[in-house]
Each structure stands twice: as structure tokens, then as C-alpha cells.
C-alpha positions as CSV (number, residue, x, y, z in Angstrom):
1,M,3.9,76.3,27.3
2,K,4.8,73.3,29.4
3,T,1.4,71.7,28.9
4,T,1.6,72.1,25.1
5,L,5.0,70.4,25.1
6,V,3.6,67.4,27.0
7,R,0.7,67.1,24.6
8,F,3.0,67.3,21.6
9,N,5.3,64.6,23.0
10,A,2.4,62.4,23.6
11,L,1.1,63.0,20.1
12,C,4.6,62.1,18.7
13,L,4.6,58.9,20.7
14,C,1.2,57.8,19.5
15,L,2.2,58.5,15.9
16,A,5.4,56.5,16.3
17,F,3.5,53.6,17.8
18,S,1.0,53.7,15.0
19,L,3.8,53.5,12.4
20,L,5.4,50.6,14.3
21,L,2.1,48.7,14.2
22,A,1.7,49.4,10.5
23,G,5.3,48.2,9.9
24,C,4.6,44.9,11.8
25,G,1.4,44.4,9.8
26,N,3.2,44.8,6.5
27,K,5.9,42.4,7.6
28,E,3.3,39.7,8.5
29,A,1.6,40.1,5.2
30,E,4.9,39.7,3.4
31,Q,5.8,36.6,5.4
32,R,2.3,35.1,4.7
33,A,2.6,35.8,1.0
34,A,6.0,34.1,0.9
35,F,4.7,31.1,2.7
36,I,1.6,30.8,0.5
37,G,3.8,31.0,-2.6
38,F,6.1,28.3,-1.3
39,L,3.2,26.0,-0.5
40,Q,1.6,26.6,-3.9
41,T,4.6,26.3,-6.2
42,R,6.8,23.9,-4.3
43,V,4.2,21.5,-2.8
44,L,0.8,21.8,-4.5
45,D,1.9,22.5,-8.1
46,K,4.4,19.6,-8.1
47,P,3.2,16.1,-9.1
48,G,3.2,13.4,-6.4
49,L,4.2,13.6,-2.8
50,R,6.7,16.4,-2.3
51,V,7.8,17.8,1.1
52,P,10.8,20.0,0.1
53,A,13.0,21.4,2.9
54,P,13.0,25.2,2.7
55,N,16.5,26.8,2.8
56,A,17.6,29.3,5.4
57,D,16.5,32.3,3.4
58,E,13.1,30.8,2.7
59,K,12.6,30.0,6.4
60,A,13.5,33.5,7.3
61,S,11.0,34.9,4.8
62,F,8.2,32.8,6.4
63,G,8.7,34.3,9.8
64,D,6.6,32.6,12.4
65,Y,4.8,30.7,9.6
66,A,7.9,28.5,9.3
67,Q,6.5,26.6,12.4
68,H,3.4,25.9,10.4
69,Y,5.4,24.1,7.7
70,A,7.3,22.3,10.4
71,V,4.0,20.5,11.3
72,I,4.0,19.0,7.8
73,A,7.7,18.3,7.6
74,D,7.9,16.7,11.1
75,F,5.0,14.3,10.2
76,N,6.7,13.1,7.1
77,E,10.1,12.7,8.8
78,G,8.4,10.8,11.6
79,M,6.4,8.6,9.2
80,N,9.6,7.8,7.2
81,K,11.6,6.8,10.3
82,S,8.9,5.0,12.3
83,V,6.7,3.5,9.5
84,S,8.2,3.5,6.0
85,Q,11.7,2.3,6.8
86,P,10.7,-0.4,9.4
87,M,8.0,-1.6,7.0
88,T,10.8,-2.6,4.6
89,Q,12.3,-4.8,7.3
90,V,8.8,-6.3,8.2
91,M,8.2,-7.2,4.5
92,A,11.7,-8.8,4.2
93,K,11.0,-10.8,7.4
94,G,7.7,-12.0,6.1
95,A,8.8,-12.6,2.5
96,L,8.1,-16.1,1.2
97,R,10.1,-17.8,-1.6
98,S,8.1,-21.0,-1.8
99,V,5.1,-22.9,-0.4
100,A,7.6,-24.8,1.8
101,D,8.4,-21.6,3.6
102,L,4.9,-21.5,5.0
103,A,5.8,-24.4,7.2
104,S,9.4,-23.7,7.9
105,R,9.3,-20.0,8.6
106,R,6.3,-19.6,10.8
107,D,8.3,-17.8,13.5
108,D,9.4,-15.2,11.0
109,L,5.8,-14.8,9.9
110,K,4.7,-14.3,13.4
111,A,7.4,-11.7,14.0
112,A,6.4,-9.9,10.9
113,K,2.8,-9.8,11.9
114,D,3.7,-8.5,15.4
115,G,5.9,-5.8,13.8
116,L,3.0,-4.7,11.6
117,G,1.0,-3.9,14.7
118,G,3.8,-1.7,15.9
119,L,3.8,0.2,12.6
120,R,0.1,0.8,12.7
121,T,0.4,2.2,16.2
122,A,3.4,4.4,15.2
123,L,1.4,5.8,12.2
124,D,-1.6,6.6,14.4
125,Q,0.6,8.4,16.9
126,E,2.4,10.5,14.2
127,L,-0.9,11.5,12.6
128,A,-2.5,12.3,15.9
129,K,0.5,14.5,16.8
130,A,0.3,16.3,13.5
131,D,-3.4,16.9,13.7
132,A,-3.1,18.2,17.2
133,A,-0.4,20.7,16.2
134,R,-2.4,21.8,13.2
135,A,-5.4,22.4,15.3
136,K,-3.5,25.0,17.3
137,L,-2.4,27.0,14.3
138,K,-3.9,30.5,13.8
139,Q,-4.1,31.3,10.1
140,P,-5.8,34.0,8.0
141,D,-8.3,32.7,5.5
142,D,-6.1,33.1,2.4
143,L,-3.3,31.1,4.0
144,K,-5.7,28.5,5.5
145,Q,-7.2,27.6,2.2
146,V,-3.7,26.8,0.7
147,Y,-2.4,25.2,3.8
148,D,-5.4,22.9,4.1
149,K,-4.8,21.6,0.6
150,A,-1.1,21.1,1.3
151,Y,-1.8,19.3,4.6
152,E,-4.3,17.0,2.8
153,K,-1.7,16.2,0.1
154,T,1.3,15.7,2.4
155,V,-0.2,14.3,5.6
156,T,-3.8,13.1,5.5
157,A,-3.7,11.3,2.1
158,P,-0.4,9.5,2.7
159,A,-1.5,8.3,6.1
160,A,-4.8,7.1,4.7
161,T,-3.1,5.2,1.9
162,F,-0.6,3.6,4.3
163,K,-3.6,2.5,6.4
164,E,-5.1,0.7,3.4
165,V,-2.0,-1.6,3.3
166,F,-2.3,-2.8,6.8
167,P,-5.5,-4.8,6.6
168,A,-4.2,-6.6,3.4
169,L,-0.9,-7.4,5.1
170,D,-2.7,-8.6,8.2
171,A,-4.8,-10.9,6.0
172,V,-1.7,-12.3,4.2
173,F,0.2,-13.0,7.4
174,D,-2.9,-14.6,9.0
175,G,-3.4,-16.7,5.9
176,A,0.2,-17.7,5.7
177,L,0.3,-18.7,9.3
178,A,-2.9,-20.7,8.9
179,V,-1.4,-22.6,5.9
180,G,1.7,-23.3,7.9
181,D,-0.3,-24.6,10.8
182,Y,-2.3,-26.8,8.4
183,I,0.8,-28.2,6.9
184,E,2.2,-29.0,10.3
185,Q,-1.0,-30.7,11.4
186,N,-0.9,-32.9,8.3
187,K,2.8,-33.4,7.9
188,S,2.4,-37.2,7.7
189,K,0.5,-36.6,4.5
190,I,2.7,-33.9,3.1
191,Q,6.3,-34.4,1.9
192,V,8.5,-31.3,1.6
193,S,11.5,-31.6,-0.6
194,G,13.5,-28.3,-1.0
195,S,11.0,-25.7,-2.3
196,T,8.5,-28.3,-3.5
197,M,5.7,-30.1,-1.7
198,A,3.8,-33.3,-2.5
199,V,0.5,-34.3,-0.9
200,T,-0.7,-38.0,-0.6
201,D,-4.2,-37.4,0.6
202,P,-6.7,-35.9,-1.9
203,A,-8.8,-34.2,0.8
204,V,-5.7,-32.5,2.3
205,Q,-4.6,-31.5,-1.2
206,A,-8.0,-29.9,-1.9
207,Q,-8.1,-28.0,1.4
208,L,-4.5,-26.9,1.0
209,N,-5.2,-25.6,-2.6
210,K,-8.2,-23.6,-1.3
211,M,-6.2,-22.0,1.5
212,L,-3.4,-21.1,-1.0
213,Q,-6.0,-19.6,-3.4
214,D,-7.3,-17.4,-0.6
215,L,-3.8,-16.4,0.3
216,N,-3.1,-15.4,-3.3
217,G,-6.3,-13.3,-3.3
218,H,-5.0,-11.4,-0.2
219,S,-1.7,-10.9,-2.0
220,K,-3.5,-9.2,-4.9
221,A,-5.0,-6.7,-2.4
222,I,-1.5,-5.9,-1.2
223,N,-0.4,-5.3,-4.8
224,A,-3.3,-3.0,-5.4
225,A,-2.6,-1.0,-2.3
226,Q,1.1,-0.7,-3.1
227,T,0.2,0.4,-6.7
228,K,-2.0,3.1,-5.2
229,M,0.8,4.2,-2.9
230,Q,3.3,4.4,-5.7
231,A,0.9,6.4,-7.8
232,M,0.4,8.8,-5.0
233,V,4.2,9.3,-4.5
234,R,4.8,9.7,-8.3
235,G,1.7,11.8,-8.8
236,S,0.5,9.6,-11.7
């Protein structure tokens, strides 16, 4: 009788353990379904770049998958703080109101170019951090398919579009500095009055015009990159 009781207790324990495992499995499936639904309806189905902040109930419904979304959210927050916002300051520093600014504001242009290098490094670091965190994630196939699309839309694509702006900006700052140096080298033949400039030597005038045309061409590349970035954000 004693032996039978021990076996019965062991059987009950195994049954309870099986039920516990089954309950955990269902909970994970529910959390995964909630997370997939959020990614699909709140990120992928929305036009443009959208990284909504889940509320407390939504986070709770994701379970451990909330950390998977944090990879996306943290990247966008980091990119905004270390790239997007500082870039506004860099662009303001390097903004030119007239041809005369090319000679008088060379220090500002150099500072803007140096700042641009820092932004490029910051973006590379944020992307590398996000990619490394993503590589550690363990996801079932159904979630991975949706998550990969969301990651591409909210991390990979924005980073790539931002990187397209950097070479164009570099070319503009380099061109502007070159024009400024040329004006300084030929200042005896160039008279600056307010925002206007007069050149007395035809050869200098021809070379200056060529350099300014090249500079305008680089500016068009920036405008094209900015248009692409705006289209990505709006989803148009």
C-alpha cells in the first residue's frame, strides 16, 4: 500500500508538471501573437517611418518579446539624439546666404565638416549596436518573418538613407571651402561688397564660375537625398 501511494504521488507530480509546461507554452504563443499583431498593424501597415511607443498593457502582453521591440525603439531614439538633432545644428552652421559667405565664413564651414564626421561615426555606432542586439534574438519563424520586415523599415532603411546624405554634404563643404580658399588667394582681383562680389580678372572669373557650378551640382545631390529621406518618413 505504501509503494502504491508513492507511485500515485509521483504520477500526480508529473501530471502537474506537464500542465505547467502546457500553460507556459500557451502564454508564449499569446505573447508572440500580440507582438506580431503590433508589428504588423502599428508599424508595417502604417505609411512612412513609424516607431510607436507601446503602452504599459501592450508591453505586458508582449512578455519577453518587449525586449525585441526595444532594439528597434532604442536605435531610433539613439539616431534621433546623436544624428538627426545634431545634423540640424551642423546644417545651420554650414548654411550660406551669399557667395561672399564662402570667403568670410570658412571657419564655420570647417566646423560643420568636422561635425559631419562625428555624425557619421555616431550613426555607424548606433546601427552596429542595433544589429548586434538583433543577432542575439531568438525568434520562432512566424515572428521572425514579421520582425525582419519591421527592422528593415525602421532601422536598416533609415540608416541607409541617412548615409546617402553624408557624401553629398561632404562634397558641398569641400567645394565651399575650396571656393573660399580660391577667393582668399585672389582677393586682390575680387572685391566683396556686402553680399555681392565683383571680379576684375576674366581668368579668375571663369575659374570661380566653374567652381560655383560644381558646388551647385553637389547641392542638387543633397536636395535629392533630402527628398528621398522625406519621402521615406512620410511614406509617399
